[in-house]
N, C-alpha and C positions, 0 to 999 in steps of 0.2 A: 410045478404046480401053478395053475392059472387062478388068479384072484377072481371070485365070482362076479364082482361088479363090472368087470371088463366087458362081459357079454350084455350088460344092461343097455336097453334102448336109449335111455336118457344119457348115460355115460358116453355112448357112441355118438349121440347127437352133440353133446358138449364138446367132445374131441373134434368133431367136424367143424363146429362153429368157432372154436378157439383157433384151429388151423387156418380157417378162412380169414378170420380177423387179423391174425399175425401176418399172414402173407399179403393180404390186401394192404394193410398198413405199411409193411416193409417195402412193398413195391411202388407205392405212390410217389414218393420223392425220387426214387431211382428212375422211374419212368418219365417223370417231369424234368429231370436233370441228368440225362444219360452220360453226358460228358464228365460230370463230377463222379458219377458212379464208376465210370471206366478208369478214372484215376485211382479210386479205391481198389479196383481189381488189379491194377498194375502193382500196387504196393505189396501184394502177396508174393510177387516175384515167381509166379508159377507159369502163367501164360506168356507167350510172346506179345509184345506191345501191339503187333499187327492184328491180333485176335481179341484184344481187350475190349474194343468198342463193340464188336459183334457179340461177344459174351455178355457184356453189360446190357445190351438191348434185349438179348434173348432171355436172360435171367429176370430182368425187371418185368417184362411183359408176360413171361411164363408164370411168374409168381402171381401176377394180377389175374391172369386168366384162370389159373387153377383155383385161386382163392374165391373168385366170383362163382366158378362152377360149384365149388363145395357149398358156398353159402346158399346158392339158388337150388342146389340139389339136382344138378345136371351132370350125368356121367360121373357120379361120385367116386367110384373106385378108380377109374383112370386118372381123375384129378388128384386123388390122394397118392396114387402111384407116381405121378409126375413130381409131386412134392417130396416123396421119399427119395427119388433120384437126386433132386436138387439138394436135399438135406445130406445125402451121402457125399456129394461134391463139397458142400460147405464143411462137413465134418473133416474130410480129408484136407481141405485147405487150412482149417484151424489147426489141425495136428501138425501140418507142415510148418506153419508160422511158429507154433510153440516150440517145435524141435529146433528150428533155425534160430530161435531166440529173438525174432523180430518184434519190435514194438510199433504196431500200426493200428490205425482205426479200422474196425472191422468193415465198415460200409454196410452193415446189416440192414439198417433202416434208412439208408440214403443220407445225403447231405442235409444239414439243417439242425445239427445238434442232437439227433436221436441215436446216434451211434456211439460206440465206445471202443476202448482198446480190446484187442483180441486177448482172451483169457480162458483159463480152464472152465470158468462158469459158462462161457458160450458153448463149449463142447458139451457140457451137461444139458444146457437148454436145448441144443439141437438134437441130442440123443432122446430127450423127452418128447420133442416134437416128432421125431422119427417114430417113436413108440405110439404116439397118438395117431399118426397116419396109418400105421399098421393096424391099430384097433379099428379105424374107419374102413379099411380095406377088408379086414377079416369079418367084422361083425355088423357092417351096415345092412339095415333091412329095408332101406328105401323110405323110411319115415320122413315126413316133411320135405319131400322132394318133388320138383317139377318133372324130372326125367331121370330116375336113378340109374338107368342102364342095368347092367348085370348086378344083382344084389343077392345077399345070402338070405334065403327064405327060412324063417323059423330058427335062426341061430341067435337072434337077440331076444331078450325077454324084457317085459315091461316092469 
């Protein structure tokens, strides 16, 4: 059963703005200090060290680009889809850390005191962000967009 407010234009726009804000904020310090973010990536013990720098650069700038695209309303559905993919990777990484019992800083919001230890709360937060991205993909109607790209006509209500 779908909750009726999920299709609401204002709710969809709110999801889009929240996603944009979270990912622009999250990417800023990572993009400005990629070497420190690469160290956070290594602490997950998932990727080989040789790929951690490339991954750190790709994630930080990918988050920034997708967030700006969502905020500006440029190719909204592809931007939200890219964030869904990133969130899937983040969820898998968090589960891996929790299962291994590692105690590490998540690196979620980059260096500078905005991050915290990986916890089940982060898993919940990322699942909620994943749901918000799905809402944007499914119900975006192009409102307040510079170039919405493909959008769902008539599926959102005011």
